[in-house]
C-alpha positions in Angstrom: 24.0 0.3 -14.9 21.5 1.4 -17.7 17.6 2.3 -16.9 15.4 -0.4 -18.5 12.0 0.2 -17.7 9.7 2.3 -15.5 6.4 0.1 -14.6 3.4 2.0 -13.3 0.6 0.3 -11.9 -2.8 0.9 -10.2 -4.1 -1.9 -7.3 -7.6 -2.0 -6.0 -8.4 -3.8 -3.2 -10.4 -4.1 0.0 -8.9 -3.2 3.9 -10.4 -4.6 7.1 -8.7 -3.2 10.6 -9.6 -3.8 13.7 -8.9 -1.3 16.2 -7.7 -2.0 19.9 -7.3 1.3 21.8 -7.3 -0.2 25.4 -9.1 1.1 28.2 -9.6 4.4 26.1 -12.6 5.0 25.0 -12.9 5.4 20.9 -14.1 9.1 21.0 -10.9 10.2 23.3 -8.8 9.3 20.3 -10.7 11.1 17.5 -12.3 8.1 16.3 -15.4 8.4 17.9 -18.3 5.9 16.4 -15.7 4.1 14.0 -17.1 0.4 13.8 -14.8 -2.3 14.7 -13.6 -3.9 12.5 -13.2 -0.9 9.9 -13.5 -2.0 6.3 -13.5 -0.2 3.2 -12.0 -0.1 -0.6 -8.4 0.9 -1.3 -6.7 2.5 -4.0 -2.8 1.8 -4.4 -1.3 4.1 -7.7 2.4 3.4 -7.8 5.7 2.9 -9.8 8.8 0.8 -9.8 11.9 1.4 -11.4 13.3 -1.9 -13.0 17.0 -2.6 -14.3 18.3 -5.7 -16.1 20.8 -8.3 -15.5 21.3 -11.1 -18.2 17.6 -13.0 -17.7 16.8 -11.2 -14.3 15.5 -8.1 -13.6 15.2 -5.9 -10.1 14.1 -2.7 -8.7 12.4 -0.5 -6.1 9.2 1.1 -6.1 6.3 2.2 -4.1 2.5 2.1 -3.8 0.6 5.0 -2.2 -2.4 3.1 -0.6 -5.2 5.6 -0.5 -8.1 4.2 1.7 -11.5 5.3 0.7 -13.0 5.1 4.4 -11.4 7.8 6.3 -11.0 5.7 9.9 -8.3 3.8 7.9 -5.1 5.9 7.5 -3.8 5.9 3.9 0.2 5.5 3.3 3.0 4.9 1.4 4.6 1.2 1.1 8.1 0.4 -0.5 9.0 -2.7 -2.1 12.0 -4.5 -3.7 11.2 -6.2 -6.7 13.3 -9.6 -8.4 12.1 -11.4 -11.3 12.8 -13.6 -14.5 12.3 -12.2 -18.0 10.4 -15.2 -19.8 
């Protein structure tokens, strides 16, 4: 199998996360005065490795979602992709 393409990208978005701490006060779990829901912008740089197969191509990649709001956790998102070459 021959490596065909390495695609990089930068995603921008908006996140809204509703917190449910049950019967525990938010300050007890280090979220003090966090608003519910917490909202903020996100940046998601990522990369995908693509392999061709005839008119199709598929690959694996990841995005790292960086949250601008410190009360919303950042993290990796893995992905599998499949597509048709036009």
